[in-house]
A tleap script that builds the chain and sets N, CA, C and O, in Angstrom:
source leaprc.protein.ff14SB
mol = sequence {
  NMET LEU VAL CYS HIE CYS ASN ILE ILE THR
  GLU MET GLU ILE GLU GLN THR ILE ILE SER
  LEU LEU ASP GLU ASP PRO TRP ASN LEU ILE
  VAL PRO ALA LYS VAL TYR HIE ARG LEU ARG
  LYS ARG GLY ARG CYS CYS GLY CYS PHE PRO
  ASN VAL VAL GLU THR ILE ILE ARG VAL THR
  GLU SER TYR HIE ALA ARG SER GLN ALA SER
  GLY ALA ASP VAL VAL SER HIE LEU ASP ARG
  VAL ARG GLU LEU ARG SER GLN TYR GLY SER
  ARG PRO ASN GLU GLY ARG THR THR SER HIE
  ARG ALA CALA
}
set mol.1.N position { 6.522 1.029 16.930 }
set mol.1.CA position { 5.953 -0.391 18.379 }
set mol.1.C position { 5.602 -1.389 18.221 }
set mol.1.O position { 5.307 -1.797 17.098 }
set mol.2.N position { 5.570 -1.664 18.632 }
set mol.2.CA position { 4.999 -3.302 18.506 }
set mol.2.C position { 3.805 -3.698 18.583 }
set mol.2.O position { 3.291 -3.859 19.690 }
set mol.3.N position { 3.101 -3.940 17.398 }
set mol.3.CA position { 1.190 -4.265 17.386 }
set mol.3.C position { 0.432 -5.210 17.959 }
set mol.3.O position { -0.681 -5.254 18.483 }
set mol.4.N position { 1.688 -6.283 17.631 }
set mol.4.CA position { 1.454 -7.931 17.654 }
set mol.4.C position { 2.118 -8.334 18.954 }
set mol.4.O position { 3.099 -7.636 19.207 }
set mol.5.N position { 1.775 -9.522 20.085 }
set mol.5.CA position { 2.997 -9.204 20.669 }
set mol.5.C position { 2.539 -10.808 20.562 }
set mol.5.O position { 3.331 -11.740 20.703 }
set mol.6.N position { 1.661 -10.898 20.394 }
set mol.6.CA position { 2.146 -12.906 20.039 }
set mol.6.C position { 2.698 -12.818 19.314 }
set mol.6.O position { 3.824 -12.677 19.790 }
set mol.7.N position { 2.789 -12.775 17.654 }
set mol.7.CA position { 3.476 -12.672 16.160 }
set mol.7.C position { 4.955 -11.571 16.625 }
set mol.7.O position { 6.005 -11.769 16.014 }
set mol.8.N position { 4.916 -10.728 17.450 }
set mol.8.CA position { 6.201 -9.733 17.557 }
set mol.8.C position { 6.218 -8.906 16.384 }
set mol.8.O position { 7.281 -8.567 15.864 }
set mol.9.N position { 4.997 -8.533 15.902 }
set mol.9.CA position { 5.091 -8.125 14.916 }
set mol.9.C position { 5.372 -6.432 15.264 }
set mol.9.O position { 5.133 -5.909 16.353 }
set mol.10.N position { 5.958 -5.711 14.013 }
set mol.10.CA position { 5.351 -4.062 14.785 }
set mol.10.C position { 4.883 -2.883 14.084 }
set mol.10.O position { 4.487 -3.225 12.970 }
set mol.11.N position { 4.817 -2.191 14.190 }
set mol.11.CA position { 4.032 -0.888 13.244 }
set mol.11.C position { 4.737 -0.500 11.622 }
set mol.11.O position { 4.104 -0.131 10.633 }
set mol.12.N position { 5.967 -0.681 11.715 }
set mol.12.CA position { 6.678 -0.569 10.346 }
set mol.12.C position { 6.321 -1.492 9.797 }
set mol.12.O position { 5.919 -1.369 8.640 }
set mol.13.N position { 6.343 -3.244 10.676 }
set mol.13.CA position { 6.165 -3.920 8.962 }
set mol.13.C position { 5.232 -3.723 9.040 }
set mol.13.O position { 5.344 -2.513 8.843 }
set mol.14.N position { 4.001 -3.891 9.208 }
set mol.14.CA position { 2.257 -3.965 9.311 }
set mol.14.C position { 2.137 -1.995 7.815 }
set mol.14.O position { 1.245 -1.613 7.058 }
set mol.15.N position { 3.531 -1.425 8.151 }
set mol.15.CA position { 2.601 -0.317 7.361 }
set mol.15.C position { 3.559 -0.555 6.108 }
set mol.15.O position { 3.204 0.236 5.235 }
set mol.16.N position { 4.549 -1.270 5.706 }
set mol.16.CA position { 5.224 -1.500 4.827 }
set mol.16.C position { 4.615 -2.534 4.168 }
set mol.16.O position { 4.706 -2.658 2.947 }
set mol.17.N position { 4.001 -3.288 4.869 }
set mol.17.CA position { 3.156 -4.369 3.502 }
set mol.17.C position { 1.700 -3.865 3.576 }
set mol.17.O position { 1.103 -4.546 2.742 }
set mol.18.N position { 0.657 -2.852 4.267 }
set mol.18.CA position { 0.104 -2.467 3.288 }
set mol.18.C position { 0.847 -1.541 2.357 }
set mol.18.O position { 0.177 -1.231 1.373 }
set mol.19.N position { 1.964 -1.059 2.406 }
set mol.19.CA position { 2.188 -0.509 0.962 }
set mol.19.C position { 2.623 -1.113 -0.112 }
set mol.19.O position { 2.185 -0.734 -1.198 }
set mol.20.N position { 3.279 -1.849 -0.070 }
set mol.20.CA position { 3.456 -3.053 -0.725 }
set mol.20.C position { 1.281 -3.941 -1.775 }
set mol.20.O position { 0.903 -4.390 -2.857 }
set mol.21.N position { 0.745 -3.642 -0.458 }
set mol.21.CA position { -0.442 -4.449 -0.806 }
set mol.21.C position { -1.650 -2.933 -1.782 }
set mol.21.O position { -2.812 -3.021 -2.180 }
set mol.22.N position { -0.620 -1.689 -1.837 }
set mol.22.CA position { -1.279 -1.160 -2.705 }
set mol.22.C position { -0.898 -0.489 -3.750 }
set mol.22.O position { -1.666 0.202 -4.420 }
set mol.23.N position { 0.742 -0.686 -4.056 }
set mol.23.CA position { 1.586 -0.385 -4.190 }
set mol.23.C position { 0.861 -1.524 -5.952 }
set mol.23.O position { 0.495 -1.050 -7.027 }
set mol.24.N position { 0.921 -3.048 -5.520 }
set mol.24.CA position { -0.223 -3.747 -6.229 }
set mol.24.C position { -1.215 -3.150 -6.875 }
set mol.24.O position { -1.276 -2.651 -7.998 }
set mol.25.N position { -1.888 -3.253 -6.126 }
set mol.25.CA position { -3.489 -2.473 -6.066 }
set mol.25.C position { -4.588 -1.833 -5.538 }
set mol.25.O position { -5.642 -2.215 -5.028 }
set mol.26.N position { -3.891 -0.355 -5.879 }
set mol.26.CA position { -3.888 1.083 -5.222 }
set mol.26.C position { -5.896 0.690 -4.748 }
set mol.26.O position { -5.938 0.700 -3.517 }
set mol.27.N position { -6.892 0.486 -5.147 }
set mol.27.CA position { -7.819 0.516 -4.319 }
set mol.27.C position { -8.022 -1.552 -4.238 }
set mol.27.O position { -8.951 -2.057 -4.868 }
set mol.28.N position { -7.354 -2.172 -3.674 }
set mol.28.CA position { -7.898 -3.396 -2.665 }
set mol.28.C position { -7.742 -2.924 -1.843 }
set mol.28.O position { -6.968 -2.059 -1.432 }
set mol.29.N position { -8.985 -3.819 -1.281 }
set mol.29.CA position { -9.490 -3.173 0.017 }
set mol.29.C position { -9.196 -4.435 1.083 }
set mol.29.O position { -9.599 -5.595 1.169 }
set mol.30.N position { -7.981 -3.312 2.095 }
set mol.30.CA position { -7.192 -4.394 2.607 }
set mol.30.C position { -7.944 -4.420 4.106 }
set mol.30.O position { -8.612 -3.532 4.635 }
set mol.31.N position { -7.645 -5.572 4.532 }
set mol.31.CA position { -8.451 -5.989 6.110 }
set mol.31.C position { -7.438 -6.830 7.121 }
set mol.31.O position { -6.561 -7.642 6.825 }
set mol.32.N position { -7.680 -6.561 7.849 }
set mol.32.CA position { -6.372 -7.961 8.972 }
set mol.32.C position { -5.751 -8.842 8.617 }
set mol.32.O position { -4.609 -9.026 9.038 }
set mol.33.N position { -6.319 -9.609 7.764 }
set mol.33.CA position { -6.658 -11.257 7.612 }
set mol.33.C position { -4.968 -10.766 6.308 }
set mol.33.O position { -3.770 -11.051 6.300 }
set mol.34.N position { -5.981 -9.868 5.368 }
set mol.34.CA position { -4.461 -9.742 4.121 }
set mol.34.C position { -3.016 -9.467 4.600 }
set mol.34.O position { -1.931 -10.037 4.484 }
set mol.35.N position { -3.413 -8.499 5.107 }
set mol.35.CA position { -1.623 -8.600 6.139 }
set mol.35.C position { -0.874 -8.775 7.015 }
set mol.35.O position { 0.144 -8.123 7.246 }
set mol.36.N position { -1.381 -9.861 7.723 }
set mol.36.CA position { -1.160 -11.403 7.756 }
set mol.36.C position { -0.542 -12.184 7.361 }
set mol.36.O position { 0.475 -12.856 7.528 }
set mol.37.N position { -1.307 -12.006 6.801 }
set mol.37.CA position { -0.998 -13.432 5.394 }
set mol.37.C position { 0.053 -13.648 4.541 }
set mol.37.O position { 0.600 -14.731 4.333 }
set mol.38.N position { 0.519 -11.793 3.691 }
set mol.38.CA position { 1.269 -11.586 3.640 }
set mol.38.C position { 2.479 -11.932 4.482 }
set mol.38.O position { 3.549 -12.467 4.190 }
set mol.39.N position { 1.934 -11.418 5.728 }
set mol.39.CA position { 3.942 -11.452 6.665 }
set mol.39.C position { 4.276 -12.898 7.476 }
set mol.39.O position { 5.147 -13.154 8.308 }
set mol.40.N position { 2.849 -14.022 6.673 }
set mol.40.CA position { 3.675 -15.198 6.815 }
set mol.40.C position { 2.843 -15.596 8.246 }
set mol.40.O position { 3.223 -16.572 8.894 }
set mol.41.N position { 2.035 -15.027 8.561 }
set mol.41.CA position { 2.279 -15.399 10.214 }
set mol.41.C position { -0.027 -15.455 10.437 }
set mol.41.O position { -0.625 -15.249 9.381 }
set mol.42.N position { -0.516 -15.596 11.137 }
set mol.42.CA position { -1.705 -16.279 11.491 }
set mol.42.C position { -2.184 -15.349 13.141 }
set mol.42.O position { -1.383 -15.224 14.067 }
set mol.43.N position { -3.724 -14.761 13.174 }
set mol.43.CA position { -3.784 -13.891 14.968 }
set mol.43.C position { -3.932 -14.738 15.121 }
set mol.43.O position { -4.199 -15.743 14.462 }
set mol.44.N position { -3.684 -14.337 16.644 }
set mol.44.CA position { -3.941 -16.197 17.651 }
set mol.44.C position { -4.748 -15.705 18.723 }
set mol.44.O position { -5.669 -16.332 19.247 }
set mol.45.N position { -4.093 -13.756 19.240 }
set mol.45.CA position { -5.316 -13.713 19.809 }
set mol.45.C position { -6.264 -12.725 19.737 }
set mol.45.O position { -7.198 -12.502 20.507 }
set mol.46.N position { -5.959 -12.204 18.821 }
set mol.46.CA position { -6.610 -11.278 17.377 }
set mol.46.C position { -6.457 -10.094 18.622 }
set mol.46.O position { -6.758 -9.044 18.054 }
set mol.47.N position { -6.138 -9.793 20.013 }
set mol.47.CA position { -6.488 -8.836 20.371 }
set mol.47.C position { -6.054 -7.129 19.274 }
set mol.47.O position { -6.536 -5.997 19.291 }
set mol.48.N position { -5.092 -7.698 18.567 }
set mol.48.CA position { -4.422 -6.468 17.755 }
set mol.48.C position { -5.365 -5.454 16.591 }
set mol.48.O position { -5.452 -4.329 16.099 }
set mol.49.N position { -6.350 -7.743 16.626 }
set mol.49.CA position { -7.112 -6.589 15.057 }
set mol.49.C position { -7.078 -4.675 15.081 }
set mol.49.O position { -6.396 -4.069 14.256 }
set mol.50.N position { -7.658 -4.169 15.818 }
set mol.50.CA position { -8.679 -3.243 16.080 }
set mol.50.C position { -7.376 -1.998 15.928 }
set mol.50.O position { -7.614 -0.867 15.505 }
set mol.51.N position { -6.123 -2.419 16.319 }
set mol.51.CA position { -4.414 -1.323 16.322 }
set mol.51.C position { -5.197 -1.319 15.406 }
set mol.51.O position { -6.119 -0.522 15.236 }
set mol.52.N position { -4.659 -2.887 14.239 }
set mol.52.CA position { -4.275 -2.792 12.326 }
set mol.52.C position { -5.168 -2.336 11.824 }
set mol.52.O position { -4.897 -1.834 10.733 }
set mol.53.N position { -6.213 -2.267 12.136 }
set mol.53.CA position { -7.330 -1.937 10.966 }
set mol.53.C position { -7.476 -0.264 11.082 }
set mol.53.O position { -8.235 0.267 10.271 }
set mol.54.N position { -6.872 0.472 11.929 }
set mol.54.CA position { -6.761 1.922 12.299 }
set mol.54.C position { -5.980 1.993 11.187 }
set mol.54.O position { -6.387 2.404 10.101 }
set mol.55.N position { -4.250 1.394 11.537 }
set mol.55.CA position { -3.199 1.776 11.010 }
set mol.55.C position { -3.047 1.553 8.935 }
set mol.55.O position { -2.173 1.952 8.165 }
set mol.56.N position { -4.497 0.656 8.648 }
set mol.56.CA position { -4.557 0.389 7.748 }
set mol.56.C position { -5.516 1.654 6.757 }
set mol.56.O position { -5.578 1.911 5.554 }
set mol.57.N position { -6.257 2.294 8.167 }
set mol.57.CA position { -6.665 3.261 7.430 }
set mol.57.C position { -5.921 4.653 7.726 }
set mol.57.O position { -6.539 5.673 7.422 }
set mol.58.N position { -5.094 4.734 8.093 }
set mol.58.CA position { -3.966 5.939 8.185 }
set mol.58.C position { -3.663 6.332 7.243 }
set mol.58.O position { -3.749 7.478 6.801 }
set mol.59.N position { -2.945 4.698 6.464 }
set mol.59.CA position { -1.692 3.794 5.500 }
set mol.59.C position { -2.640 4.773 4.033 }
set mol.59.O position { -2.651 5.640 3.159 }
set mol.60.N position { -3.252 3.768 4.730 }
set mol.60.CA position { -4.608 4.172 2.841 }
set mol.60.C position { -4.821 5.626 2.587 }
set mol.60.O position { -4.708 6.018 1.426 }
set mol.61.N position { -5.174 6.639 3.719 }
set mol.61.CA position { -5.622 7.561 3.607 }
set mol.61.C position { -3.642 8.378 2.988 }
set mol.61.O position { -3.186 8.417 1.846 }
set mol.62.N position { -3.327 8.618 3.629 }
set mol.62.CA position { -2.452 8.875 3.733 }
set mol.62.C position { -1.991 8.339 1.674 }
set mol.62.O position { -2.268 9.015 0.683 }
set mol.63.N position { -1.330 7.099 1.702 }
set mol.63.CA position { -1.104 6.480 0.284 }
set mol.63.C position { -1.660 7.260 -0.837 }
set mol.63.O position { -0.936 7.687 -1.737 }
set mol.64.N position { -3.929 7.604 -0.768 }
set mol.64.CA position { -4.632 7.886 -1.251 }
set mol.64.C position { -4.326 9.259 -1.349 }
set mol.64.O position { -4.503 9.825 -2.428 }
set mol.65.N position { -3.822 9.972 -0.219 }
set mol.65.CA position { -3.872 11.256 -0.973 }
set mol.65.C position { -2.389 11.640 -1.862 }
set mol.65.O position { -2.445 12.548 -2.690 }
set mol.66.N position { -1.184 10.957 -1.654 }
set mol.66.CA position { -0.132 11.189 -1.975 }
set mol.66.C position { -0.601 10.694 -4.003 }
set mol.66.O position { -0.141 10.964 -5.112 }
set mol.67.N position { -1.536 10.019 -3.535 }
set mol.67.CA position { -1.629 9.095 -5.096 }
set mol.67.C position { -1.714 10.358 -5.965 }
set mol.67.O position { -1.524 11.506 -5.564 }
set mol.68.N position { -2.125 9.861 -7.609 }
set mol.68.CA position { -2.689 10.624 -8.898 }
set mol.68.C position { -4.021 10.421 -9.386 }
set mol.68.O position { -4.312 10.287 -10.574 }
set mol.69.N position { -5.138 10.398 -8.032 }
set mol.69.CA position { -6.143 9.553 -8.624 }
set mol.69.C position { -7.242 10.822 -8.536 }
set mol.69.O position { -7.111 12.014 -8.258 }
set mol.70.N position { -8.132 10.173 -8.825 }
set mol.70.CA position { -9.657 11.538 -9.199 }
set mol.70.C position { -9.922 11.879 -7.531 }
set mol.70.O position { -9.258 11.114 -6.832 }
set mol.71.N position { -10.471 12.530 -7.007 }
set mol.71.CA position { -11.096 12.700 -5.562 }
set mol.71.C position { -12.236 12.076 -5.017 }
set mol.71.O position { -12.591 12.006 -3.840 }
set mol.72.N position { -12.960 11.461 -6.432 }
set mol.72.CA position { -14.527 10.760 -6.120 }
set mol.72.C position { -13.429 9.403 -6.009 }
set mol.72.O position { -13.113 8.786 -4.992 }
set mol.73.N position { -13.189 9.285 -6.761 }
set mol.73.CA position { -12.394 7.661 -6.309 }
set mol.73.C position { -11.962 7.204 -4.949 }
set mol.73.O position { -12.182 6.185 -4.295 }
set mol.74.N position { -10.970 8.787 -4.650 }
set mol.74.CA position { -10.804 7.830 -3.010 }
set mol.74.C position { -11.069 7.882 -1.878 }
set mol.74.O position { -10.633 7.437 -0.816 }
set mol.75.N position { -12.575 9.052 -2.541 }
set mol.75.CA position { -13.641 9.411 -1.793 }
set mol.75.C position { -14.457 8.023 -1.374 }
set mol.75.O position { -14.531 7.677 -0.195 }
set mol.76.N position { -14.958 7.392 -2.269 }
set mol.76.CA position { -16.327 6.099 -2.606 }
set mol.76.C position { -14.780 5.197 -1.614 }
set mol.76.O position { -15.007 5.003 -0.419 }
set mol.77.N position { -13.511 4.774 -2.100 }
set mol.77.CA position { -12.568 3.557 -1.088 }
set mol.77.C position { -12.773 3.878 -0.056 }
set mol.77.O position { -13.513 3.287 0.731 }
set mol.78.N position { -12.102 4.974 0.173 }
set mol.78.CA position { -11.826 5.516 1.619 }
set mol.78.C position { -13.325 5.167 2.782 }
set mol.78.O position { -13.193 4.561 3.845 }
set mol.79.N position { -14.230 5.531 2.431 }
set mol.79.CA position { -15.973 4.785 3.144 }
set mol.79.C position { -15.441 3.462 2.755 }
set mol.79.O position { -14.460 3.155 3.433 }
set mol.80.N position { -15.704 2.793 2.082 }
set mol.80.CA position { -15.646 1.126 2.151 }
set mol.80.C position { -14.525 0.830 3.692 }
set mol.80.O position { -14.711 0.128 4.685 }
set mol.81.N position { -13.069 1.954 3.184 }
set mol.81.CA position { -12.100 1.754 4.029 }
set mol.81.C position { -13.058 1.624 5.894 }
set mol.81.O position { -13.232 0.645 6.619 }
set mol.82.N position { -13.610 3.637 6.129 }
set mol.82.CA position { -13.895 2.837 7.286 }
set mol.82.C position { -15.192 3.095 7.530 }
set mol.82.O position { -15.707 4.008 8.176 }
set mol.83.N position { -15.711 2.103 6.885 }
set mol.83.CA position { -16.601 1.248 7.886 }
set mol.83.C position { -15.928 -0.466 7.801 }
set mol.83.O position { -16.730 -1.340 7.471 }
set mol.84.N position { -14.617 -0.835 8.076 }
set mol.84.CA position { -13.980 -1.140 8.348 }
set mol.84.C position { -14.531 -0.515 9.640 }
set mol.84.O position { -15.692 -0.785 9.944 }
set mol.85.N position { -13.824 0.274 10.407 }
set mol.85.CA position { -14.003 1.071 10.989 }
set mol.85.C position { -14.535 1.147 12.555 }
set mol.85.O position { -13.987 1.159 13.657 }
set mol.86.N position { -16.261 1.205 11.935 }
set mol.86.CA position { -17.590 0.517 12.479 }
set mol.86.C position { -17.464 -0.356 12.779 }
set mol.86.O position { -16.955 -0.507 13.890 }
set mol.87.N position { -17.835 -1.486 12.007 }
set mol.87.CA position { -17.077 -2.842 12.775 }
set mol.87.C position { -16.525 -3.220 12.812 }
set mol.87.O position { -16.842 -4.364 13.137 }
set mol.88.N position { -15.313 -3.088 12.649 }
set mol.88.CA position { -14.044 -3.522 13.536 }
set mol.88.C position { -13.354 -2.837 14.328 }
set mol.88.O position { -12.507 -3.473 14.955 }
set mol.89.N position { -13.417 -1.864 14.497 }
set mol.89.CA position { -12.925 -0.391 14.780 }
set mol.89.C position { -12.237 -1.133 15.797 }
set mol.89.O position { -12.418 -2.349 15.871 }
set mol.90.N position { -11.223 -0.348 16.840 }
set mol.90.CA position { -11.528 -0.107 18.166 }
set mol.90.C position { -11.512 -0.286 18.931 }
set mol.90.O position { -10.509 -0.968 18.724 }
set mol.91.N position { -11.727 -0.448 20.380 }
set mol.91.CA position { -12.990 -0.471 21.523 }
set mol.91.C position { -11.539 -0.274 22.770 }
set mol.91.O position { -10.490 -0.814 22.421 }
set mol.92.N position { -11.542 0.413 24.027 }
set mol.92.CA position { -10.724 0.664 24.739 }
set mol.92.C position { -10.047 -0.464 25.097 }
set mol.92.O position { -8.913 -0.502 24.619 }
set mol.93.N position { -10.392 -1.508 25.855 }
set mol.93.CA position { -9.718 -2.606 26.141 }
set mol.93.C position { -10.101 -3.070 25.034 }
set mol.93.O position { -11.301 -3.345 25.030 }
set mol.94.N position { -9.502 -3.290 23.986 }
set mol.94.CA position { -9.786 -4.622 22.947 }
set mol.94.C position { -10.166 -5.697 23.240 }
set mol.94.O position { -9.599 -6.742 22.921 }
set mol.95.N position { -10.972 -5.623 23.758 }
set mol.95.CA position { -12.410 -7.145 24.082 }
set mol.95.C position { -11.682 -7.801 24.718 }
set mol.95.O position { -12.109 -8.938 24.516 }
set mol.96.N position { -10.387 -7.924 25.732 }
set mol.96.CA position { -10.135 -8.271 26.933 }
set mol.96.C position { -10.827 -7.997 27.885 }
set mol.96.O position { -11.670 -7.108 27.767 }
set mol.97.N position { -10.572 -9.061 29.751 }
set mol.97.CA position { -10.679 -8.751 30.492 }
set mol.97.C position { -9.753 -8.068 31.358 }
set mol.97.O position { -8.661 -7.953 30.801 }
set mol.98.N position { -9.791 -7.493 32.696 }
set mol.98.CA position { -9.219 -6.886 33.112 }
set mol.98.C position { -8.339 -7.568 33.190 }
set mol.98.O position { -7.219 -7.135 32.921 }
set mol.99.N position { -8.540 -8.917 33.597 }
set mol.99.CA position { -7.113 -9.538 33.986 }
set mol.99.C position { -6.494 -10.222 32.891 }
set mol.99.O position { -6.041 -11.333 33.166 }
set mol.100.N position { -6.353 -9.761 31.545 }
set mol.100.CA position { -6.175 -10.832 30.619 }
set mol.100.C position { -5.347 -9.249 29.945 }
set mol.100.O position { -5.101 -9.504 28.765 }
set mol.101.N position { -5.013 -8.241 30.174 }
set mol.101.CA position { -4.254 -7.383 29.668 }
set mol.101.C position { -3.087 -6.640 30.150 }
set mol.101.O position { -2.996 -6.335 31.339 }
set mol.102.N position { -2.443 -6.420 29.531 }
set mol.102.CA position { -0.550 -6.084 30.384 }
set mol.102.C position { -0.607 -4.605 30.474 }
set mol.102.O position { 0.522 -4.167 30.695 }
set mol.103.N position { -1.659 -3.513 30.369 }
set mol.103.CA position { -0.835 -2.675 30.971 }
set mol.103.C position { -2.596 -2.255 32.035 }
set mol.103.O position { -2.589 -1.411 32.931 }
savepdb mol mol.pdb
quit
């Protein structure tokens, strides 16, 4: 699935980037800017960032569920990640006006 239309970035590319960042440091707090920097891209309209945050949360939760970390460490980290959702979480229209939405 295409997540970023401006840079032509797929969900699979974003997931692989997140996993590679977590492999380097499992407790790294990953934000969309880190993902885009690793992909050597930059946010243009940034309408995809809420979807990227949701992908980061989903992939990070599944990564730590598979890891051997203690439960307290995972909960503490996921609380920090979920805080991003409340701050930057997705909105129904991604902040765009009706005339600028594709669908």
